KEGU-483508 format. One line per 4 residues: number of its first residue (from 1); for each residue x, y, z of C-alpha. Coordinates in Angstrom, 3 decimals. Each point is the difference from the previous one (the first is absolute). Layout:
REM KEGU-483508
NUM> X,Y,Z | ...
REM end
This chain:
REM KEGU-483508
1> 37.316,-33.197,-34.548 | 3.595,-1.311,0.413 | 2.652,2.704,0.409 | 3.794,-0.395,-0.580
5> 2.565,2.755,-0.738 | 1.097,-1.753,-3.158 | -1.600,-2.930,-1.888 | 1.893,-2.031,-2.539
9> -1.840,-2.292,-2.479 | 2.164,-2.935,-0.799 | 2.666,-2.059,2.132 | 2.679,-0.880,-2.572
13> 3.644,1.437,0.153 | -1.229,3.515,-0.802 | -2.816,-0.059,2.565 | 2.061,-1.482,2.897
17> 2.949,2.161,-0.639 | -2.121,3.078,0.208 | -1.682,-1.456,3.089 | 3.424,-0.332,1.658
21> 0.810,3.623,-0.697 | -3.283,1.567,1.158 | -0.558,-2.164,2.827 | 2.978,1.752,2.014
25> -2.303,3.019,0.603 | -3.651,-0.736,-1.053 | -2.684,-2.461,0.219 | -0.115,-1.982,-3.166
29> -2.986,-2.421,-1.282 | 1.346,-2.198,-2.664 | -2.859,-1.778,-2.148 | 0.747,-3.020,-2.233
33> -2.305,-2.436,-2.093 | 2.290,-2.855,1.132 | 2.277,-0.666,2.817 | 3.088,2.110,-0.270
37> 2.420,-2.959,-0.357 | -2.072,-1.095,-3.033 | 0.491,3.234,-1.678 | 0.950,-0.122,-3.626
41> 3.473,1.585,0.751 | 1.101,-3.492,1.297 | -0.309,-1.497,-3.474 | 2.935,1.739,-1.130
45> 2.933,-2.074,-0.402 | 3.243,1.058,-1.753 | 1.310,2.923,1.980 | 0.008,3.803,1.051
49> 2.534,2.205,-1.782 | 2.657,2.096,1.481 | 3.394,1.276,-1.007 | 1.964,-1.611,2.903
53> 2.819,-1.100,-2.341 | 0.364,-3.347,1.816 | 0.875,-2.152,-2.930 | 1.570,2.645,-2.342
57> 0.251,3.901,0.353 | -3.415,1.877,-0.387 | -1.281,3.638,0.579 | -3.449,1.408,0.254
61> 0.642,1.887,-3.243 | 0.277,-3.399,-1.921 | -3.151,-1.161,1.831 | -1.850,3.233,-0.943
65> 1.159,-0.132,-3.767 | -1.246,-3.735,-0.255 | -3.187,0.764,1.519 | -0.833,2.992,-2.280
69> 1.359,-1.949,-3.125 | -2.202,-3.053,1.107 | -3.118,2.359,0.447 | 0.594,1.218,-3.838
73> 0.758,3.565,1.340 | -3.451,0.661,1.262 | 1.074,-0.038,3.755 | -0.194,3.098,2.035
77> 3.973,0.339,0.590 | -0.219,2.272,3.241 | -1.935,-3.052,1.789 | 2.329,-2.514,-1.530
81> 2.876,1.592,1.425 | -1.159,0.164,3.582 | -1.220,-3.440,-0.221 | 3.217,-1.541,-1.142
85> 1.948,1.985,2.382 | -2.134,-1.334,2.920 | 0.446,-3.734,-1.078 | 3.233,-1.084,1.876
89> -1.492,1.532,3.310 | -3.264,-1.754,-0.596 | 1.734,-3.302,-0.371 | 2.079,0.247,3.321
93> -3.129,1.077,1.798 | -1.805,-2.847,-1.127 | 2.785,-2.208,1.183 | 0.087,1.580,3.190
97> -3.767,-0.569,0.279 | 0.766,-3.721,-0.288 | -0.421,-0.519,-3.683 | 2.376,-3.073,-0.868
101> 1.781,0.489,-3.181 | 2.128,-2.606,-2.053 | 3.603,0.479,0.617 | 3.464,0.017,-1.886
105> 2.697,-2.354,1.356 | 1.567,2.838,1.984 | -3.329,0.966,1.563 | -1.262,2.898,-2.020
109> -3.553,0.363,-1.468 | -0.018,-2.131,-3.131 | -0.974,1.869,-3.106 | -0.950,-1.421,-3.399
113> -0.431,1.217,-3.599 | -3.429,0.949,-1.186 | -1.454,0.994,-3.347 | 0.561,3.643,-0.958
117> 2.588,0.587,2.669 | 3.630,0.383,-1.086 | 1.500,-1.223,3.172 | -1.041,-2.795,2.481
121> -2.162,2.199,2.593 | -2.942,-2.441,0.891 | 0.399,-0.661,3.960 | -1.889,-3.354,0.488
125> -1.336,-2.511,2.354 | 0.386,-3.129,-2.022 | -3.160,0.488,-2.407 | -2.429,1.118,2.871
129> 1.188,3.432,0.358 | -3.447,1.780,0.277 | -1.061,-2.515,2.386 | 3.043,0.610,2.329
133> -0.632,3.695,-0.040 | -3.434,-0.129,0.712 | 0.203,-2.233,3.016 | 2.915,2.115,1.301
137> -2.137,3.063,-0.238 | -2.929,-1.914,1.421 | 1.927,-0.954,3.091 | 0.917,3.781,0.429
141> -3.544,0.746,-0.048 | -0.759,-2.476,2.603 | 2.593,1.549,2.218 | -1.973,3.358,-0.281
145> -3.361,-1.611,0.191 | -1.356,2.692,2.777 | 0.062,2.797,-2.662 | -1.089,-1.881,-3.161
149> -3.450,-1.604,-0.169 | -0.129,-2.617,-3.024 | -3.455,-0.444,-1.467 | 0.263,-3.611,-1.575
153> -2.453,-0.961,-2.704 | -1.495,3.470,-0.471 | -0.928,1.688,-3.294 | 0.603,3.604,-0.799
157> -3.024,1.523,-2.016 | 0.304,3.661,-0.474 | 2.268,3.103,0.887 | -1.737,2.637,2.101
161> 1.029,3.382,-1.519 | -0.997,3.473,0.866 | 1.093,2.559,-2.483 | 3.681,-0.644,-0.534
165> 0.571,-1.942,3.200 | -0.285,-3.653,0.750 | -1.711,-0.923,3.461 | -0.315,-3.643,0.144
169> -1.550,-3.128,-1.749 | -3.074,-1.932,-0.123 | 0.707,-3.713,0.596 | -1.581,-3.347,0.832
173> 0.806,-2.977,2.166 | -0.186,-3.009,-2.424 | -0.523,-2.373,2.978 | -3.338,1.725,1.010
177> -0.957,2.179,-3.012 | -0.152,3.130,2.364 | 0.807,3.253,-1.725 | 2.017,2.462,2.110
181> 1.546,3.324,-0.416 | 3.654,0.635,0.954 | 0.803,3.700,0.706 | 3.595,0.934,-0.344
185> 2.220,3.028,-0.259 | 1.722,-1.699,-2.919 | -0.757,-2.994,-2.350 | 2.931,-1.979,-1.726
189> -0.624,-2.459,-2.794 | 2.369,-2.871,-0.365 | -2.692,-2.033,-1.930 | 2.312,-1.950,-2.556
193> -0.570,-0.495,-3.644 | -2.787,-1.485,-2.192 | 1.427,-2.798,-2.221 | -3.287,-2.290,0.770
197> -1.270,2.102,-2.988 | 1.915,-2.346,-2.185 | -0.541,-3.697,-0.766 | 3.755,-0.982,0.571
201> 1.173,1.729,3.120 | 2.646,-0.383,2.762 | -2.196,2.171,2.496 | -1.788,-1.271,3.004
205> -3.843,-0.019,0.034 | -0.188,3.205,1.976 | 1.737,1.984,-2.803 | -3.163,1.538,-1.328
209> 0.459,3.900,-0.292 | -2.078,1.028,3.028 | 2.383,3.008,0.956 | 0.273,1.425,-3.548
213> -3.921,-0.101,-0.402 | -0.676,1.491,3.534 | 2.413,2.868,-1.198 | -1.575,0.408,-3.319
217> -3.543,0.141,1.634 | 1.077,3.264,1.855 | 1.403,1.704,-3.233 | 3.658,-1.169,0.321
221> 1.535,-1.091,-3.226 | 1.922,-3.232,-0.957 | 3.377,0.576,-1.337 | 1.483,-2.172,-2.690
225> -2.381,-2.987,0.022 | 1.045,-1.064,-3.450 | 3.295,-1.311,1.276 | -0.419,-3.496,1.396
229> 2.845,-2.284,0.397 | -0.188,-3.654,-1.390 | 2.478,-2.160,1.844 | 1.913,-2.363,-2.443
233> -0.112,-3.039,2.399 | -3.852,-0.896,1.096 | -0.700,-3.561,0.251 | -1.755,-1.162,-2.983
237> -3.766,0.660,0.033 | 0.032,0.862,3.717 | 2.311,2.909,0.187 | 1.552,-0.619,3.151
241> 3.331,1.313,0.312 | 3.301,-1.564,-0.632 | 2.485,2.633,1.075 | 2.232,1.918,-2.203
245> 2.548,-1.022,2.409 | 0.192,-3.374,-1.958 | 1.355,2.067,-2.941 | 2.109,2.166,2.430
249> 1.671,-3.240,0.931 | 0.612,-1.093,-3.538 | -3.013,-1.827,-1.305 | -0.783,-0.254,-3.696
253> -3.173,0.811,-1.985 | -0.468,-2.470,-2.845 | -2.612,-0.166,-2.785 | -1.635,-2.992,-1.537
257> 3.003,-0.624,-2.143 | 2.133,0.038,3.004 | 1.731,3.194,-0.822 | 1.122,2.888,2.337
261> -2.009,2.584,-1.892 | 0.911,3.017,2.120 | 2.995,0.205,-2.079 | -2.227,1.631,-2.985
265> -1.639,2.579,2.293 | 2.624,1.022,2.680 | 3.290,-1.183,-0.971 | 2.034,1.718,2.777
269> -2.285,-0.843,2.934 | -1.662,-3.239,-1.325 | -2.188,-1.342,2.746 | 0.747,2.847,2.257
273> -1.617,2.797,-2.376 | -2.726,2.038,1.780 | -3.370,-1.872,0.501 | -1.917,1.713,-2.640
277> 2.609,-1.023,-2.791 | 0.084,-3.682,1.283 | -3.828,-0.206,0.070 | -0.252,1.458,-3.439
281> 2.746,-2.514,-1.345 | -1.850,-2.845,1.490 | -3.234,1.089,-1.513 | 1.548,0.638,-3.440
285> 1.526,-3.505,0.119 | -3.435,-1.603,0.944 | -1.812,2.159,-2.694 | 2.576,-1.178,-2.385
289> -1.078,-3.647,0.576 | 3.135,-0.562,1.852 | -1.449,-0.844,3.388 | 0.628,-3.179,1.762
293> -2.079,-2.785,-1.417 | -1.665,2.755,-2.272 | -1.650,1.413,3.075 | 0.177,3.228,1.692
297> 2.781,-0.919,2.076 | 3.769,0.392,0.462 | 2.444,-2.044,1.974 | 1.906,1.356,2.847
301> 2.993,-2.286,0.291 | 2.035,-0.237,3.532 | 1.284,-3.547,-0.350 | 3.480,1.204,-0.879
305> 0.134,2.033,3.471 | 0.184,-3.499,1.798 | -1.733,-1.240,3.069 | 2.022,1.770,2.513
309> -0.388,3.613,-1.218 | -3.680,-0.568,-0.513 | -0.559,-1.071,3.381 | 2.058,2.632,1.577
313> -1.143,2.977,-2.167 | -3.359,-1.071,-1.637 | -1.817,-2.314,2.261 | -3.553,1.523,-0.314
317> 0.122,-0.249,-3.776 | 0.797,-3.674,0.076 | -2.904,-0.610,2.587 | -2.406,1.980,-2.244
321> 0.842,-2.016,-2.957 | -0.422,-3.258,1.915 | -3.338,1.017,1.827 | -1.811,1.541,-3.250
325> 1.334,-1.979,-2.805 | 1.666,-2.986,1.616 | 3.438,1.136,-1.873 | 3.263,0.135,1.916
329> 2.144,2.761,-1.658 | 3.260,-1.790,1.027 | -0.783,-2.596,-2.626 | -2.474,1.610,-2.416
333> -1.019,3.531,-1.608 | -2.850,1.981,1.541 | -2.636,1.046,-2.562 | -0.760,3.841,0.444
337> -1.630,3.005,-1.855 | -0.355,3.681,0.734 | -2.333,0.931,2.941 | -1.449,3.188,1.017
341> 2.182,1.008,3.031 | 0.189,3.666,0.745 | -1.752,3.412,-0.511 | 2.606,2.696,-0.495
345> -3.086,2.518,-0.057 | -2.106,0.882,2.951 | -1.298,2.789,2.427 | 2.185,3.009,-1.001
349> 2.220,1.133,3.025 | 2.945,2.286,0.375 | 3.471,-1.261,1.345 | -0.973,0.500,3.469
353> -3.139,-2.336,-0.500 | -2.751,2.817,0.109 | -2.699,-0.886,-2.425 | -0.342,2.679,-2.742
357> -3.175,1.083,-1.468 | 0.821,1.069,-3.561 | 2.798,0.222,-2.746 | 1.336,3.158,1.756
361> 1.022,-1.860,3.283 | -2.738,1.510,2.223 | 0.013,-2.084,3.376 | -3.173,-1.325,1.609
365> 0.374,0.613,3.839 | -0.075,-3.000,2.215 | 0.133,-2.452,-2.793 | 3.341,-2.222,-0.625
369> 0.903,-3.036,-2.171 | 3.079,-2.375,-0.130 | 0.880,-3.265,-1.721 | -1.452,-1.500,-3.175
373> -3.259,1.938,0.418 | 1.872,3.446,-0.420 | 1.737,1.346,-2.871 | 2.853,2.186,1.070
377> 1.330,-1.171,-3.278 | 3.491,-1.355,0.998 | -0.840,-2.799,-2.301 | -0.935,1.887,-3.108
381> -1.169,-2.202,-2.791 | 1.381,-3.246,1.212 | 1.148,-1.097,3.376 | 3.302,-1.766,0.645
385> -0.066,-3.047,2.173 | 0.878,0.416,3.658 | -0.936,3.579,-0.158 | -3.706,-0.490,1.178
389> 1.016,-1.207,3.383 | 2.090,3.118,0.303 | -2.661,2.087,-1.248 | -2.345,-1.450,2.651
393> 2.347,0.450,2.966 | 1.627,3.351,-1.043 | -3.472,1.694,-0.732 | -1.746,-1.870,2.861
397> 2.543,1.563,2.347 | -0.285,3.400,-1.630 | -3.749,0.048,0.014 | 0.336,-0.563,3.719
401> 2.298,3.154,0.484 | -2.200,2.049,-1.943 | -3.251,-1.091,1.742 | 1.652,0.681,3.301
405> 0.975,3.374,-1.116 | -3.554,0.665,-1.287 | -2.241,-1.532,2.845 | 1.863,0.951,3.086
409> -1.749,2.950,1.655 | -3.077,0.203,-2.264 | -3.475,-0.780,0.926 | -2.379,-2.516,-1.724
413> -1.924,1.171,-3.161 | -3.721,0.101,-0.413 | -1.844,-3.419,-0.396 | -3.728,-0.706,-0.334
417> 0.033,-3.421,1.125 | -3.590,-0.891,-1.081 | 0.273,1.425,-3.331 | 3.157,-1.859,-0.733
421> -1.239,-3.265,1.248 | -3.181,0.428,-2.110 | 1.891,0.470,-3.063 | 1.803,-3.573,0.323
425> -3.138,-1.754,1.283 | -1.789,1.227,-3.107 | 2.682,-1.652,-2.014 | -0.322,-3.131,1.786
429> -3.839,0.176,-0.325 | 0.193,0.701,-3.582 | 2.102,-3.506,-0.628 | -2.408,-1.832,2.371
433> -3.099,1.326,-1.819 | 1.168,-1.068,-3.448 | -2.062,-2.675,-1.105 | 2.117,-0.546,-3.144
437> 0.641,-2.751,-2.196 | 3.841,0.607,-0.662 | 2.608,-1.900,1.608 | 2.684,1.905,1.645
441> 2.423,-2.808,-0.482 | -0.501,0.010,-3.697 | 0.337,3.864,-0.188 | 3.341,-0.302,1.904
445> 1.230,-2.624,-2.260 | -0.878,2.017,-3.147 | 1.986,2.955,1.389 | 2.958,-2.039,0.605
449> 0.151,-1.537,-3.261 | -0.541,3.237,-2.002 | 2.541,1.934,1.833 | 2.545,-2.850,-0.328
453> -0.583,-0.361,-3.877 | -0.677,3.629,-0.919 | 1.824,2.050,2.640 | 2.977,-2.226,0.769
457> 3.646,-0.311,-0.781 | -0.878,1.340,-3.670 | -2.806,2.501,-0.796 | -1.256,1.905,-3.069
461> -2.867,2.484,-0.657 | -2.133,-2.700,-1.434 | 0.201,-2.358,3.011 | -0.220,2.753,2.556
465> -3.389,1.298,-1.559 | -1.476,-3.336,0.048 | 1.419,-0.423,3.594 | -1.911,3.198,0.995
469> -3.133,-0.942,-1.772 | 0.029,-3.184,1.682 | 0.514,1.618,3.517 | -2.724,2.300,-0.570
473> -2.309,-2.845,-0.546 | 1.347,-1.846,2.919 | -0.743,3.078,2.322 | -3.652,-0.091,-1.403
477> -0.146,-3.680,0.877 | 1.431,0.668,3.457 | -3.052,1.890,1.047 | -2.233,-3.025,-0.767
481> 2.176,-2.412,1.745 | -1.650,-2.721,2.561 | 1.153,-0.203,3.653 | -0.602,-3.166,1.670
485> 1.101,0.586,3.617 | -2.143,2.642,1.567 | 1.440,-0.386,3.683 | 2.056,2.369,1.801
489> 2.389,-2.246,1.984 | 3.153,-0.661,-1.963 | -1.458,0.343,-3.509 | 3.023,-0.160,-2.145
493> -2.199,0.136,-3.195 | -1.084,3.596,0.582 | 3.543,1.191,0.382 | 1.058,-1.811,-3.015
497> -2.888,1.845,-1.973 | 1.184,3.439,1.142 | 3.621,-1.012,-0.910 | -1.158,-1.027,-3.473
501> -1.748,3.467,-0.320 | 3.403,1.446,0.871 | 1.937,-1.959,-2.418 | -2.456,0.520,-2.948
505> 0.612,3.772,0.473 | 3.822,-0.264,0.168 | 0.015,-2.153,-2.855 | -1.769,2.792,-2.073
509> 2.592,2.423,1.355 | 2.846,-2.110,-1.215 | -1.446,-0.692,-3.358 | -1.030,3.637,-0.499
513> 3.423,1.287,0.859 | 1.604,-2.730,-2.164 | -2.064,1.239,-2.952 | 1.030,3.513,0.510
517> 3.921,-0.714,0.255 | 0.896,-0.410,-3.666 | 3.558,-1.274,0.627 | 1.936,-2.884,1.588
521> 1.643,0.656,3.167 | 0.896,-2.372,2.837 | -2.782,-2.541,0.932 | -2.300,1.699,-2.530
525> 0.878,-1.347,-3.605 | -2.521,1.100,-2.908 | 0.858,-2.115,-2.976 | -1.590,2.784,-2.142
529> 2.410,2.525,1.714 | 3.095,-2.214,0.572 | 2.365,3.126,0.619 | 0.348,2.156,3.109
533> -1.194,3.574,-0.899 | 1.410,2.568,2.542 | -1.059,2.881,-1.893 | -3.705,-0.742,0.449
537> -0.093,-2.464,3.083 | 2.757,0.769,2.381 | -2.485,0.758,2.738 | -2.046,-1.775,2.521
541> -3.770,-0.870,-0.536 | -2.457,1.417,2.536 | -3.289,-1.460,-0.344 | -3.048,1.614,1.621
545> -3.343,-1.268,0.139 | -2.536,2.705,-0.776 | -3.816,0.099,-0.506 | 0.669,-0.193,-3.826
549> 2.453,-3.056,0.365 | 3.742,-0.434,0.112 | 2.139,2.960,-0.493 | 3.803,-0.229,-0.535
553> 2.507,2.912,0.779 | 3.655,0.019,-0.498 | 2.321,0.546,2.963 | 3.622,0.872,-0.661
557> 2.732,-2.510,0.704 | 2.640,1.509,2.568 | 3.425,-0.431,-1.748 | 3.020,1.153,2.128
561> 3.397,-2.155,-0.892 | -0.819,-2.129,-2.847 | -1.572,0.878,-3.526 | -1.886,-2.516,-1.769
565> 2.255,-2.347,-2.258 | -0.659,-2.938,-1.925 | -0.700,-3.106,2.045 | 2.120,-3.100,-1.136
569> 1.430,-2.823,1.833
REM end
């Protein structure tokens, strides 16, 4: 049995920032499916928000209100306040760690406009901001290597729980197939999102809901799964992200008639409206037959920005267009469509990153979560661009502080190594023994297709019921799947099958919660209930897995400073 004071699952921004905090005093194990610098945080392009006021005066209060309005007033405002107040300090700390930010002519950290923000507060490194922060944190971890052991290419299967205390995880080494138990005084999940459930997504292949499902398996609910963000500028048919930084720098969105259609949907903010509004505007144009060349695509036009500005501020976008489409955005428009991008919902936590067990806020001892897999609900029903990198770093640090406070001076809990290993080995055996006829690839493709078409940008009761019925059928077929690789060494197929099982379950949670929420709010838009309904739905959805199926309980929204108001741009 492996032992660490603290084990962190995930090595993106939240996981690494947490490890830096905890490793000051405790021994840390960090487990990741991919090499840390390949974590999905590195794909974030446009910036990280903070009210530095470097280009025009700004305050944390304005950042707070923009965030709450952007989230359609479903955000927990006590958490939002602490989060935006921490932002300027976080930026300067990252800079001191070696993160290279773009600069103004007088040497300050440059800030640009972003959708839904009333002031330019996106601090950026050209259009590779996540990459820059990820590498700065990774360098710091390497400096502290003696107190952090990184398990690269390992897979987390299950949490080890005794009553209301978490005592470790069951994992396996992907290279050898060996199943191991890691005993820990505390476990932190920083496992990211689950965008791979959808056909068109900007998410990396590792974003498969493993963390959420491991929590659900030990009785922890999932909070607000119905709120999935579709980013307006995914590469046509592939979903690869063209950063919102393009629109922040002044790019236009054009329909098939060459019109800047955002004037109809958000006249005051145009292309810089929040993502949910822009994605719905694009989808509406395409549904009305005004897509480019009659297809499901819109044009992103950067030509008027000029070569120099594109090369200085948006070099990665240009390169992606050339590499994947053979299109140079200096001379031609880029074809885009909405792409599943971010999960506002996740494992419920309080503002100190403690995982909570129910709608009353009861804590689970020894279990913490941060980043996209967690729902502290600073984003409410829709996240503003540049707020996710901030979320990962602020709550990664906060999880580290909370873990230190909890784990210093306590003993390890009870772990029955044989029993815990046997449970996971049984799962492996179950997959290996299946002599089914079904193709896991077909099941995965059909899940992605139905989630995109029936539980995507627009939803309604009829489509959601069809979606749930289809998912139920896919889960039955999943039990009859055929595995082709029966080996142990670097068997990526078996892990893809386990991930598919997780994704099918979380897809069901999303569609079930979306069916119950009979209103439109943030990223969740019901065409049969197009208005926000504060009277009946100003609450979080807590989805529990029970022996009789999924059960949803309401959890109150914490409102402190700002009362819900109409959301217009």
